[in-house]
N, C-alpha and C positions, 0 to 999 in steps of 0.2 A: 770368741766367736761371736760373730754380729747377726742378729735376725731384724728384718724388715717384714711388716705385712699392711696388709690394706684390707677392704672392703668395700663392695660398689653394689648396687642393685642396679639391673639393667632392663628395662620394660620389655624384653624380648622373651621366648622360650628359650631352653637351656640347649636344644640342638641346634638352635641358629647360633646363638653364642658361642658355644662352643667351638663349632664350625669357622666362625668368624675369627677368633682368637688363635685357632690351631693352624690357620693362612699363613705360610710362611710371607706374602705377599703384603701381607697386611700387619705385619712386625712393626717397621716404622711408622705405621698410625697411630699406635697408640704407644711406642717406646721410642722416644725422642735420642737418645743415646745408641740406637740401633741403626746403624747409616746402611745396611745389608745385610741380607739374610739370604744363604742358599743352602736348599736341602740336598743334600749329598747322597742321602739313600731314595731310590725309587720306589714308587707307590706311595699310598695313603700314609699318614703317621703311624708309628705303632711302636711298641718298645723295641728299641735297639737303633730306632731312627737318628742318623746323624745330622748335623748341619754345622755349616761356617757362617759367625756372623763378622762384620766388620763394625766395632763400636765406637763412639767418641767418649772416651775416658779422660775427663780433664783435660781437653783441648789436645789429646793423643788419639791417634787411629789405633786400634789394638785389634789384631784378628784372634776371634774365640772360636775352639770348635767344641761342640755342647753336643749329647745325647740325650733321646726320651729314657730316662731310668724305670719308669712305668708309666700305662697309660690305661686310663678307664674312660672308654666312649661315654662322651656327655656327662662325664663325671670329674674324672681327674688324670692332669699331664703333671708329671713330675722330671723336670730337666735340670741335667747336672753338668758341669762344665769338664771338660777332659783335659783342656790346657788353660794356662791362665792361673787365675787365685780359684781356691775349690768351693764353689757356691752348688747350693741345690736350689733350684726353685721350684713352687709348688701351687698350682690352681684349683681349686676346690668349686666345682660348680653345682648349686641347689636349686631345686624348682620351690618356688614361692607364690602360688597363684596364677600360674601363665607367666610369671616374671623369673628371672635370675639372679640369686644373690652369690655373687663371686667371693672368694676369699682367697688373697696371695699370698702366700710366704715366701721368703728368700732367706736361706743360710747362706753364710760367707764366712768359712773358715781362715784364717790369715798365720802363716807361716814367718818364722824368722825374724826380722826386723819389723816385718809388717805387723805385728801382733803388737808394738807398742805404740803404734798410730792407729790401731781401730777407733779409740775415741774421735780422733780427726775424721777418720773415713765414714764413723757412722754421721757425725753432724754433718757431713759433705751430700752424704748421700740421701739423707730422710728427708730434707727440702724438693730433694730432682725427685724421688717417689712420691712425697706428695702432689707435688704439680700433676705428674704424668698421670695420677688416678683424677684428680679434678678433670684433666682434658678429656680423661675417656668418656665422660657423662655426656658433652654435647656430641662427641664424635659417636657412640650408639645411637644418637637419637637422629644424625645426619645417617649415617652409615648403613645400621643392622635394620633400619625401616624397611630397605628394599629387598632383603632376604627372604 
């Protein structure tokens, strides 16, 4: 199993950050490997909401179906894959003097021959994730201030 994590402080209230990050239209703005995201379940996000993404994985376009496994409003969404590699992604939102402390983790469970190349996958993904979170800082300053 591979595990990735990142932490970030956003100078906006939890409810604003939560609303922005759980809006499918914003997915591509902070996740550069996400080419498109479509929510398949009508209504606001809740446990069981399903969505389809097209992702760029190493230069290949891959369609991934996922669902919200758990959702605590303004606190924690947990998203799990339904197709492709088994993964579970968790965002934890904590209020910190009017700002938001974000803690993100992703666990990926590889099977079969992919288990043999876990170290390679980890070495490739870690810098991409670090870059993604580094790019979130200017994004929230320029985008979330209008919320």
